[in-house]
C-alpha positions as CSV (number, residue, x, y, z in Angstrom):
1,V,-9.6,-94.1,14.6
2,G,-9.0,-97.3,12.7
3,I,-5.3,-97.3,13.6
4,V,-6.1,-96.9,17.3
5,M,-8.7,-99.6,17.2
6,G,-6.2,-102.0,15.5
7,A,-3.4,-101.1,17.8
8,T,-5.5,-101.6,20.9
9,M,-7.5,-104.5,19.5
10,D,-10.6,-102.8,20.8
11,F,-13.2,-102.7,18.1
12,T,-16.1,-101.5,20.3
13,I,-16.6,-98.3,18.3
14,A,-16.2,-99.9,14.8
15,P,-19.8,-98.8,13.9
16,A,-19.0,-95.2,14.8
17,H,-15.9,-95.5,12.6
18,A,-18.0,-96.8,9.7
19,H,-20.4,-93.9,10.2
20,L,-17.6,-91.4,10.2
21,N,-16.3,-92.9,6.9
22,L,-19.6,-93.1,5.2
23,I,-21.1,-89.8,6.3
24,G,-17.9,-87.8,6.6
25,W,-16.2,-89.0,3.4
26,V,-18.4,-91.0,1.1
27,T,-21.5,-88.8,1.1
28,M,-19.5,-85.6,1.1
29,A,-17.6,-86.9,-1.9
30,L,-20.9,-87.7,-3.6
31,Y,-22.3,-84.3,-2.7
32,G,-19.1,-82.5,-3.9
33,T,-19.0,-84.4,-7.2
34,F,-22.6,-83.6,-7.9
35,Y,-22.2,-79.9,-7.1
36,A,-19.0,-79.7,-9.2
37,L,-20.7,-81.2,-12.2
38,A,-23.9,-79.3,-11.8
39,P,-22.9,-75.7,-11.5
40,N,-26.6,-74.6,-12.0
41,A,-27.6,-76.3,-8.7
42,P,-29.0,-74.0,-6.1
43,Q,-26.1,-72.5,-4.2
44,K,-28.1,-72.0,-0.9
45,L,-29.1,-75.7,-0.9
46,A,-25.5,-76.7,-1.6
47,W,-24.2,-74.8,1.4
48,A,-27.1,-76.1,3.5
49,T,-26.2,-79.6,2.5
50,F,-22.5,-79.0,3.4
51,W,-23.1,-77.4,6.8
52,L,-25.9,-79.8,7.9
53,N,-23.8,-82.8,7.0
54,N,-20.8,-81.4,8.8
55,V,-22.8,-80.6,11.9
56,A,-24.3,-84.1,11.8
57,I,-21.0,-85.9,11.7
58,I,-19.3,-83.7,14.3
59,V,-22.1,-84.5,16.7
60,M,-22.8,-88.1,15.6
61,F,-19.3,-89.6,15.8
62,P,-18.6,-88.8,19.4
63,S,-22.2,-89.4,20.5
64,L,-22.3,-92.8,18.8
65,S,-18.9,-93.7,20.2
66,M,-20.0,-92.9,23.7
67,V,-23.3,-94.8,23.3
68,L,-21.3,-97.8,22.0
69,K,-18.9,-97.6,25.0
70,N,-21.4,-96.8,27.7
71,G,-24.6,-98.4,26.5
72,A,-28.1,-97.2,25.5
73,A,-28.6,-95.6,29.0
74,S,-25.9,-93.1,28.1
75,S,-26.7,-89.4,28.2
76,F,-25.4,-89.2,24.6
77,V,-28.4,-90.9,23.1
78,L,-30.3,-87.6,22.6
79,P,-27.5,-85.8,20.7
80,L,-27.1,-89.0,18.6
81,I,-30.7,-88.9,17.6
82,I,-30.7,-85.2,16.9
83,S,-27.6,-85.6,14.7
84,E,-29.3,-88.4,12.8
85,F,-32.2,-86.0,11.9
86,V,-29.7,-83.3,10.9
87,G,-28.0,-85.8,8.6
88,V,-31.3,-86.7,7.1
89,A,-32.0,-82.9,6.6
90,A,-28.7,-82.7,4.7
91,L,-29.7,-85.6,2.5
92,L,-33.1,-84.0,1.8
93,C,-31.4,-80.7,0.8
94,F,-29.2,-82.7,-1.6
95,L,-32.2,-84.5,-3.1
96,V,-34.0,-81.2,-3.6
97,S,-30.9,-79.9,-5.4
98,V,-30.7,-83.0,-7.6
99,W,-34.4,-82.7,-8.4
100,S,-34.2,-79.1,-9.3
101,V,-31.3,-79.8,-11.6
102,V,-33.1,-82.7,-13.3
103,L,-36.3,-80.5,-13.7
104,R,-34.3,-77.7,-15.4
105,K,-32.8,-80.1,-17.9
106,S,-36.1,-81.5,-19.0
């Protein structure tokens, strides 16, 4: 996406590109590192975090791209909003996992 934006000099979807990098790569790396270093973390929450985050980014990136290209009146606003809540649900699953690991250590 970044290469295409640079080649065409059209940076309209740069915020979507940033979301793809942060949610699709950075948060997944953080989640994966935690779950690799905390093998006693709840496995069901780990899988829920994984799938919710992936569903969120798969819906969020194209929806946000279309909203940025076509404006807020786009029919992609509702899927964008739903994907944001799914992403928050993934984060909450992760936080519950972290909390459960921290409580077990104390």
